[in-house]
N, C-alpha and C positions, 0 to 999 in steps of 0.2 A: 706669257709663261709657258714651254713645252711640256705637255701630260707626260705622264709616266707610262711607259712602255708594259701593257697589260694584256692576257690571253684574249687571242679572237675566238670568243663562244659562238658555238651553234648557234644560240637563239640570237646573236647579232647578224650572222650572215642572213638565219631564217627571215628575219627583220627587213634585212636589204633588199631579199627577193622581194617581198610585195611591195618596198620602197620605190624601184626601179624599173617593176614589170612593163608600165606602159612606155620604157623607154628604149631599154635591152634587148634583145634577141635572144631568144633560146636557139644557140648554135647548134649545127648539126654534129652528129659524133659519125665519121663514116671511115670504111675499114682502108687500109692504105695494102695488109698484105695479112696472112694467117695468125701474124702474134699482135700489129700494132693496128690500134687506129688515130686519125687526125680529130682532135677539136678545132674547129673550124672558126676562129675568133677574127679570123680576118673578113669574115662578112657582117660584122658589125657596119652599124650607121656610119661609123667613124674607121671601116678597116682595122681597127684593135682592139684588144681587150679593156685600154683604160677608159671609156667611158662606161665598164660597170663601174668602178672605183668612184669615178669623178661624179657621177648622176647621185651617188648614194653619199656620198661627203656634201657635195651641194645642198642636196636637200637638204640635210640633217642640221646644216648652219642657223640660226637664227635671222628671222627676217631684220633684224640689226645689222649684222653682221654680214647678211647679203647683199642691202642694200649700200653695202659699202664698195661695192665690185668687188672681185675676186682677182687674183694672181696666182702661177704658177709657173714652175720651171720645168723644161722638155727638151727634147730633140724632135719632138713633134709630135709622138702620140698621146702622151698625156696631157698636154696643149691641147690637141683638139677634144680631147675629152671632157676637160673642163670646161673650155669654151662651147661647146654643142651644149650643155648641164647650164653653163649662166647665159646662152641665149633664150633655154626656155622660160627662165627666171626675169630676162628683159634686163638682167645684169651685164655693166661691163666685166670685161675679161683682161688682164694682161700678161702675156706667155714670154720671160725670160728664156729664148732660147740659145739652143749652142749655136754657134754661127756655122756651122758647118752640117747643120742638118740637111737633107734633099730637098730641093724645092718644092716637090708635090708636099712634103707635111709643110713645111710655109704657107705654099698657096693654098691649104686646105684650112690651115688656123685662119690665116685672112679671110676666109670665106664665109668663115664661123663668127666671125666680128670682133675676134682677136686682136689685140694689139700688140705689134713685135718687139722686145727688146734684144736683141744679138749679143752675146757677148762668150767667149771662149769656154770652152769647156771646163778649164779650172775655176775660171771665175764663178761657172754654174754651180759645180761641183761644192764651192767654197759656203753658196747659197743654201745648196739644199743640205750643209750640213749645220749650218747654222739660223734657220729659218726664216732669213731675212735677206734682204735686199735695199740700198739705201733710195731715197725718191717713192718708195712705193707704201701707199698707207692703206690699202684694200685689204682684205683680209686673206690670208694664205691657205690656199690650199696644196699641201705637201703633196709631190706625185709620187713615194711611197710612203713616208713616215711618218702615218696617219692613219689611226684608229678603221673610219669609217671608211676609207680610201681601201683598204685590205678589206673587209668585212663584206664590200663589195666584189671585188675579185671572186670572194668565196663563194658567191653564188654558182659558180665557174662548175667548182669542186661537189656542190650539191647536184650538177645537171649528171657530172661523168660519171656519177656512180649510181643516179637513177637510169641511164642509157646501157652502163656495163657494167651490171651489179659485182660483177665477179672480177673486176679489176685489179692487178696485181703491183703495175708500176704505171708513177704516173712522171712524167717528165715535164718541166716549166722549165723558160728562159730566166736565167738572175740576172738582175742590170743592176736595181737599187735595194729587189727582195723583195715586194709588195707581192707580185704576183704569186710566188713562189708561198709565202706567206699565209696569203689567202685562200688558195686550194688546197696547200698541206692540211691547211687549219679545217676543211671542210673535211677534207679526204680520212684524218685522223680521227675528226669524231665520226665519221660514218662508217668507215672502213678499215680501224686502226692496223690489221695485219698489213696493208697496203704498203710499199714501199714510196714514199717521195722523192724526186733527185731532181734538182739542176741541172743546167746547161749553160756553161760558157764558153765565147770565142778565147783561144788559145792567145790570141793578144790583148786578152783581159780578163782574167780568173782572179780576181781578189777571193772568190769564195773559195775554191779549191784550195789557196793557198793559206786562208784562214783557217781551213779545217785541216791541213797536215800542221799547223802549227798550233794550233789549239787557242786561240784567240783571233779579234779581226785584225784585219792586214789590211797596209797600204800593197800595191800591185806595183811596184817601180818599173816592170817591164811594159805598161802597160803602149799601146797604140792605135792610133784610131782606124777605123775599117770600115766597109761595107755595113758591118753588123752593127750599126748606130744606138739601135733601142736596145741593148744590153750589152755588159760586160762594164762593169764601172772603174774607177781606180780603184776605191778600195770598201771594203767592208763597212759600215759606220758600227760604233757599239751598240746602240740602238736595233741597229736591223739583227745584230747579230744574235742580241737577246730575243727578237722576234723569228727569227729563222730555226736556232736550234733545236725546239721542242717538234718541230715539225718538217723535218728537212733530215733526208735519210742520208745524203749525200751527195756530188757533186761531180760533172762528168766535163772534159775541156775536150773541145770541139775546132778543128781546124777548120781555116777559113777551106779550103777545097773542098773536105765534109759538107759545110754549110753550103756550098751554092749547089754542091750536086743535090742535095736534099733540098734545095729552092725547085731544079727541074723536076726533080720527082715528085713533088709537092701537085704543082703544074699540071705534069703527066696525070696523075692519081687521080686528081680531085679537080681539074680543069681551074683550080684558084691562084691568087699570086701570092706568095708569101716574101716577106721582106727578111734580109739576113737575120735577126732574134727568133723572126717567126719559124725559119725553118731550125734553129738549134735543136729544137725538142727532138724532132726526127733524126737530126745527122747522130747525136746520141746514142738513139735509139739503135739506130743501124753499126752503129762504132763498137756496140759490145752483145755478140749473139747469144749470150748466159744470161743476159735480163729476164725474168719470170712474165709471161704474158698472162691475159692481156696485159698490152702497154697502151696506153693514152699519152700519144703526143701533143700541148698545146700551142696549136698555131697561134702565137701570140698575135700575129699583125702581118698585113700586105700595104704598108703604107713605099712605096720603093718608087723611083722614077722609073720609066717604063725601059726609056733606054739602057738604065744601068741594068735592070731585071736581064734583059734581052741580054747584054752583054755577057753578063754573070754565069748566065743558063747557057749557053750557046755550045753544042755538042763539041 
């Protein structure tokens, strides 16, 4: 039985912070320029923010459910987060993985003990919408449509407000919608006047389309790209319900803007951002009228180094 959607309360997020404190890093907020700051979630132990939600979700499972082992769906970052959390409890983890996931992400999931089940993007999305996959009897930890997963991501929002009390705009990449729902819930609870904006690649921007048309939509022109950690094929009804109260809009970013942002993050912070991780900065730089201070969530850095070098070559 899939539980009904309910708001992510501040109490849920604060409890999650206590629960995951021994696992998750408080990542730095570094200045990019006079109006933009970077929240470097690419410095987490799994090099992506998903460890926040995964650690909270796995910790919240009953002993009985955890003993069955866990499984999730992922292009790589959620899989690493759930595998990392499962390893801490000594339980098996299976990841239904998009077959085009970068080798770096596949290698890291296996290194954390995960069993990989490769499927097409289409099949993975069906599993994400139905919350099931044939032959897997372990406990499902949804990579974005899961209250505890989202509450874990909200802990990042608490850190942003504490480190930048006057933040005016927060930008997060949108894939399934869990990141922006969690961060947005915390920001709106602590600083309701701040704007929370999404960023999507031009090849996969279903939330921007859904906003234009007034309801959850499929993105019929979807294309695969190096921005594999964001940009879904559709917005589900449940995630539309979750995002609407806490998200103020979405910016569509070109692939060239994304690659430029990857290079700029490396030059400024000396860290590596994958495509999805750089979307937020690409969005911020695309609109000089956005009110600052702007915090861009650099959501992950899991990309094959050869691909990174190719994309960021001047």
